[in-house]
C-alpha positions as CSV (number, residue, x, y, z in Angstrom):
1,X,-8.1,-1.8,26.8
2,X,-10.9,-4.0,27.0
3,X,-11.1,-7.5,25.3
4,X,-14.2,-6.5,23.3
5,X,-12.3,-3.6,21.5
6,X,-11.9,-4.4,17.8
7,X,-9.4,-3.2,15.1
8,X,-10.5,-2.7,11.6
9,X,-8.3,-3.9,8.8
10,X,-9.1,-2.2,5.5
11,X,-6.4,-3.6,3.3
12,X,-7.0,-6.4,0.8
13,X,-6.1,-9.5,2.7
14,X,-7.6,-12.7,3.9
15,X,-8.5,-13.6,7.4
16,X,-4.9,-15.1,7.9
17,X,-3.3,-12.1,6.1
18,X,-0.1,-10.5,7.5
19,X,-1.6,-7.6,9.2
20,X,-4.5,-9.4,10.7
21,X,-2.2,-12.2,11.9
22,X,0.2,-9.5,13.5
23,X,-2.6,-7.8,15.3
24,X,-4.0,-10.9,16.7
25,X,-0.4,-11.9,17.9
26,X,-0.4,-8.6,19.8
27,X,-3.6,-9.8,21.5
28,X,-6.0,-7.6,19.4
29,X,-9.4,-8.5,18.0
30,X,-9.7,-8.0,14.4
31,X,-12.5,-7.0,12.1
32,X,-11.6,-7.7,8.4
33,X,-13.2,-5.0,6.2
34,X,-11.3,-5.2,2.9
35,X,-12.3,-2.1,1.2
36,X,-10.2,-2.7,-1.9
37,X,-9.1,-5.7,-4.0
38,X,-6.6,-6.2,-6.7
39,X,-7.2,-7.5,-10.2
40,X,-5.3,-8.2,-13.4
41,X,-4.4,-5.0,-15.5
42,X,-6.7,-4.0,-18.3
43,X,-5.1,-4.5,-21.7
44,X,-1.5,-5.7,-22.5
45,X,0.6,-2.7,-22.0
46,X,2.6,-4.5,-19.3
47,X,3.2,-7.6,-21.5
48,X,4.4,-5.3,-24.3
49,X,6.7,-3.5,-22.1
50,X,8.2,-6.5,-20.8
51,X,8.8,-7.9,-24.1
52,X,11.4,-5.3,-24.6
53,X,12.6,-5.2,-21.1
54,X,16.3,-5.2,-22.3
55,X,15.7,-1.5,-23.5
56,X,15.2,-0.4,-19.9
57,X,17.9,0.3,-17.2
58,X,15.7,0.1,-14.3
59,X,12.3,-1.4,-13.2
60,X,10.6,0.1,-10.2
61,X,8.4,-2.1,-8.0
62,X,6.2,-0.3,-5.3
63,X,4.1,-3.3,-4.1
64,X,4.1,-7.0,-4.0
65,X,1.1,-6.9,-6.4
66,X,3.4,-5.5,-9.1
67,X,6.0,-8.2,-8.4
68,X,3.4,-10.8,-9.0
69,X,2.1,-9.1,-12.1
70,X,5.6,-8.8,-13.7
71,X,6.8,-12.4,-12.9
72,X,3.8,-13.8,-14.6
73,X,5.3,-12.7,-17.8
74,X,9.0,-12.4,-16.9
75,X,10.4,-14.8,-14.3
76,X,13.8,-13.5,-14.6
77,X,15.3,-10.1,-15.5
78,X,18.1,-10.0,-18.1
79,X,21.5,-8.7,-17.1
80,X,21.8,-5.0,-17.0
81,X,18.3,-4.3,-15.7
82,X,18.5,-3.0,-12.2
83,X,15.7,-3.2,-9.7
84,X,14.4,-0.4,-7.3
85,X,11.7,-1.3,-4.7
86,X,9.7,0.5,-2.0
87,X,9.3,-1.2,1.2
88,X,11.1,-4.2,2.9
89,X,8.1,-6.5,2.2
90,X,8.2,-5.8,-1.7
91,X,11.9,-6.3,-1.5
92,X,11.5,-9.6,0.3
93,X,9.2,-10.8,-2.3
94,X,11.5,-9.9,-5.1
95,X,14.5,-11.7,-3.5
96,X,12.3,-14.7,-2.8
97,X,11.6,-14.7,-6.5
98,X,15.5,-14.6,-7.4
99,X,15.4,-10.8,-8.2
100,X,18.4,-8.7,-6.8
101,X,17.2,-5.4,-5.2
102,X,19.8,-2.7,-6.3
103,X,18.0,0.3,-4.7
104,X,15.8,0.2,-1.4
105,X,15.2,3.6,0.3
106,X,15.0,3.6,4.1
107,X,11.6,5.0,4.1
108,X,8.8,3.3,2.3
109,X,7.3,6.0,0.2
110,X,7.5,7.6,-3.1
111,X,9.3,10.7,-2.0
112,X,12.1,8.6,-0.5
113,X,12.4,6.6,-3.7
114,X,12.8,9.7,-5.9
115,X,15.4,11.0,-3.4
116,X,17.3,7.7,-3.4
117,X,17.4,8.0,-7.2
118,X,18.5,11.6,-7.0
119,X,21.5,10.4,-4.9
120,X,22.0,7.5,-7.3
121,X,21.7,9.6,-10.3
122,X,19.3,8.6,-13.2
123,X,19.7,11.2,-15.8
124,X,19.1,9.6,-19.1
125,X,18.1,6.2,-17.7
126,X,15.1,4.4,-19.1
127,X,12.9,3.2,-16.3
128,X,9.9,0.9,-16.4
129,X,7.3,1.6,-13.7
130,X,4.5,-1.1,-13.5
131,X,2.0,0.7,-11.3
132,X,-1.4,0.3,-9.8
133,X,-4.3,1.6,-12.0
134,X,-4.7,4.3,-9.1
135,X,-1.0,5.2,-8.8
136,X,-0.4,8.8,-8.0
137,X,2.0,10.6,-10.3
138,X,4.7,11.4,-7.8
139,X,7.1,8.7,-8.8
140,X,6.8,9.2,-12.6
141,X,7.0,13.1,-12.2
142,X,9.9,12.9,-9.7
143,X,12.0,10.7,-11.8
144,X,11.2,12.6,-14.9
145,X,12.4,15.8,-13.3
146,X,15.7,14.1,-12.5
147,X,16.1,13.5,-16.2
148,X,14.9,9.9,-16.4
149,X,12.7,8.6,-19.2
150,X,9.8,7.0,-17.3
151,X,7.5,4.4,-18.9
152,X,4.6,3.8,-16.5
153,X,2.3,1.1,-17.4
154,X,-0.7,-0.4,-15.5
155,X,0.7,-3.4,-13.6
156,X,-2.5,-4.4,-11.9
157,X,-5.9,-2.8,-11.1
158,X,-7.0,-1.6,-7.7
159,X,-10.8,-1.8,-7.4
160,X,-13.6,-1.5,-4.8
161,X,-14.1,-4.8,-2.8
162,X,-17.6,-6.0,-2.0
163,X,-18.3,-5.3,1.6
164,X,-21.1,-6.3,3.8
165,X,-21.9,-2.6,4.5
166,X,-24.9,-3.4,6.7
167,X,-22.7,-5.6,9.0
168,X,-20.0,-2.9,9.1
169,X,-22.5,-0.2,10.1
170,X,-23.8,-2.3,12.8
171,X,-20.3,-2.7,14.3
172,X,-20.0,1.0,14.2
173,X,-23.3,1.4,16.0
174,X,-22.2,-0.8,18.8
175,X,-19.3,1.6,19.4
176,X,-16.8,-1.3,20.2
177,X,-14.2,-0.3,17.5
178,X,-11.0,0.9,19.0
179,X,-8.9,1.6,16.0
180,X,-9.1,1.6,12.1
181,X,-6.0,0.9,9.9
182,X,-5.4,2.2,6.5
183,X,-2.6,1.0,4.3
184,X,-3.4,3.0,1.2
185,X,-5.5,6.1,0.0
186,X,-7.7,3.8,-2.0
187,X,-8.9,2.0,1.1
188,X,-9.8,5.3,2.6
189,X,-11.7,6.3,-0.5
190,X,-13.5,2.9,-0.9
191,X,-14.4,2.5,2.8
192,X,-16.1,6.0,2.8
193,X,-18.0,4.9,-0.2
194,X,-19.1,1.6,1.1
195,X,-20.2,2.8,4.4
196,X,-21.7,6.2,3.3
197,X,-20.4,9.5,4.7
198,X,-22.5,9.5,8.0
199,X,-21.2,6.1,9.2
200,X,-17.7,6.7,7.9
201,X,-17.4,10.0,9.7
202,X,-18.9,8.2,13.0
203,X,-16.3,5.5,12.6
204,X,-13.4,7.9,12.3
205,X,-14.6,10.0,15.2
206,X,-15.0,7.0,17.7
207,X,-11.8,5.1,16.9
208,X,-8.0,5.8,16.6
209,X,-7.1,6.1,13.0
210,X,-3.6,4.7,12.0
211,X,-2.2,5.4,8.5
212,X,0.8,3.4,7.1
213,X,2.4,6.5,5.4
214,X,2.0,10.2,4.7
215,X,0.1,9.6,1.4
216,X,-2.6,7.7,3.1
217,X,-2.6,10.1,6.0
218,X,-3.3,12.9,3.4
219,X,-6.2,11.2,2.2
220,X,-7.7,11.1,5.7
221,X,-6.7,14.8,6.4
222,X,-8.9,15.6,3.2
223,X,-11.7,14.1,5.2
224,X,-11.1,16.0,8.3
225,X,-9.4,13.3,10.3
226,X,-5.8,13.5,11.4
227,X,-4.3,10.1,11.3
228,X,-1.4,8.7,13.5
229,X,1.4,7.6,11.3
230,X,2.7,4.1,11.8
231,X,6.2,3.9,13.4
232,X,7.6,2.6,10.2
233,X,5.8,2.2,7.0
234,X,5.3,-1.5,7.2
235,X,2.6,-3.7,8.3
236,X,4.5,-4.5,11.4
237,X,4.8,-0.8,12.2
238,X,1.1,-0.4,11.5
239,X,0.2,-3.2,14.0
240,X,2.6,-2.0,16.7
241,X,1.4,1.5,16.5
242,X,-2.1,0.4,16.7
243,X,-1.5,-1.6,19.7
244,X,0.4,1.3,21.4
245,X,-2.5,3.7,20.8
246,X,-5.1,1.2,22.1
247,X,-3.1,0.6,25.3
248,X,-2.7,4.4,26.0
249,X,-6.5,5.4,25.1
250,X,-8.5,6.3,28.0
C-alpha cells in the first residue's frame, strides 16, 4: 500500500471527525467528501410528540443526530419511558446525556432492532420513533407487524452537502484513491448525484468500496457494485476493514 493511496470519507463529519481520525490513526490518507449533511427537521412534529412523551412506552433512536434533536426539547425522559438504540455510538451518546438504554441489539441495523423487540415483546406498546427525513420504513413496519403502535416523526433532515465536484473528479482522474467508505445509503445517492454517473462509476471501479452495513451495501448493489461489509457496523469496524482491504490489495 503506497503512501499516496487515499481513502474517501463520504459521511457528514469535519476533518477531525471520528472516522477520519480513526483512518489517519491507522496510517491512511483521508479525502473528506461529505456527500450529505444534517439539518433541523421541517415543522414541529417532533416538538409536539415530545410534549406528550408520557403517552409513550418506548422511544427509538437510530443515530446520534436523533439524540441531539430530542434533547433540544427534552433533556430528560419521564419515568416509564424506555429507550431502544441502534449502534454502540448512539448508545454512548445517550448514556453521556443521562439516558438509560434498555434495548441495544448486538448488530447495528434495523432488522436486529426489530428482532430484539420481537424477543422483548412489544404488542400494544406505543413507540415514538424520531427518524431521519430519509429513513426507510423497515423499523416502523417491523414494529407495527409485532403489534406495536409506532409514531414516526421527522427528527432531523438528511440533505445533500455542497461538494467541490470538480476537485473530487480531479482526484478520480489521478487514480490514487484506494478505498471509498459509505456509512449510509444517502451518502451513496448524493455522491453519485454530485460526481455524475461517469465519474461515480469510475471511482467505484478503481477503489475498494466499504459499507457500514447491509442497507448501505444494498444501495451500492443497486448501482452494480458489490461492497465489502465492515467487520462490525461501527465507524471503527469501517476503518479497520478499509485498512485490511488496502493492505491485501495488489
